[in-house]
C-alpha positions as CSV (number, residue, x, y, z in Angstrom):
1,X,-0.1,0.1,0.1
2,X,1.0,3.6,-0.7
3,X,-0.5,6.4,1.5
4,X,-1.4,10.1,1.2
5,X,-1.1,11.9,4.6
6,X,-1.9,15.1,6.2
7,X,-0.1,16.4,9.2
8,X,-0.4,19.8,11.0
9,X,1.9,21.7,12.4
10,X,1.6,22.2,16.3
11,X,4.4,25.2,16.1
12,X,2.8,27.1,13.0
13,X,-0.5,24.9,12.5
14,X,0.9,24.9,8.8
15,X,-0.4,21.6,6.6
16,X,2.0,19.3,5.7
17,X,0.9,16.4,3.1
18,X,3.6,13.7,2.0
19,X,3.6,10.2,0.3
20,X,5.0,6.5,1.9
21,X,5.0,3.4,1.5
22,X,5.4,2.4,5.4
23,X,2.7,4.8,7.2
24,X,3.8,4.1,10.8
25,X,8.0,4.9,10.1
26,X,7.4,7.8,8.6
27,X,5.6,9.4,11.1
28,X,8.4,8.4,13.3
29,X,11.0,9.4,11.0
30,X,8.8,13.5,11.4
31,X,8.6,12.8,14.9
32,X,12.6,12.7,15.6
33,X,13.2,15.3,13.2
34,X,14.5,13.1,10.3
35,X,12.6,14.7,7.5
36,X,14.3,18.1,6.7
37,X,11.4,19.6,5.5
38,X,9.6,19.2,9.4
39,X,12.1,19.1,11.5
40,X,11.7,23.4,12.6
41,X,7.9,22.1,12.7
42,X,7.7,20.2,15.3
43,X,5.2,18.6,16.9
44,X,3.4,17.4,14.0
45,X,-0.2,15.9,14.2
46,X,-1.2,13.5,11.7
47,X,-4.4,14.6,10.7
48,X,-5.4,11.7,8.3
49,X,-4.1,9.4,5.2
50,X,-5.6,7.8,2.2
51,X,-4.3,4.4,1.1
52,X,-3.9,3.2,-2.8
53,X,-2.4,-0.2,-4.0
54,X,-0.2,1.9,-7.0
55,X,1.9,4.2,-6.4
56,X,1.3,6.1,-9.2
57,X,-2.2,6.7,-7.7
58,X,-0.7,8.3,-4.2
59,X,1.8,10.3,-6.2
60,X,-0.9,11.8,-8.1
61,X,-3.2,12.3,-5.3
62,X,-0.2,13.7,-3.3
63,X,0.6,16.1,-6.6
64,X,-2.8,17.6,-6.3
65,X,-3.1,17.8,-2.6
66,X,0.1,20.3,-2.7
67,X,-1.0,22.4,-5.6
68,X,-3.9,25.5,-4.9
69,X,-7.0,23.4,-5.4
70,X,-6.3,20.5,-3.7
71,X,-5.1,23.3,-0.5
72,X,-8.4,24.2,-0.4
73,X,-10.4,21.5,-0.8
74,X,-8.0,20.0,1.9
75,X,-9.2,23.0,4.5
76,X,-12.2,22.4,3.2
77,X,-12.7,18.7,4.2
78,X,-10.9,18.8,7.4
79,X,-12.5,22.1,8.1
80,X,-15.5,20.5,10.6
81,X,-12.5,18.6,12.3
82,X,-10.3,21.4,13.0
83,X,-13.7,23.3,14.6
84,X,-14.2,20.5,16.4
85,X,-11.4,20.9,18.3
86,X,-10.8,24.1,18.8
87,X,-14.4,24.3,19.8
């Protein structure tokens, strides 16, 4: 399986989108500061993930979620969850 995942930085509340074939290992790498792009944004929270059987599908989804339309879609999809947390 291939996973597209969304993290939120506890430091700046910004989102990070990534893809991996081993979600548990990748999360450990993020949490322990082994991923340069998120090292300074810790702590990180896993907000959601999607699973795909084909790597190409996961790569397309990750690319979309990193686009401006994808970011808008993501915020819209997660809005309810994020509001429940805050209030």
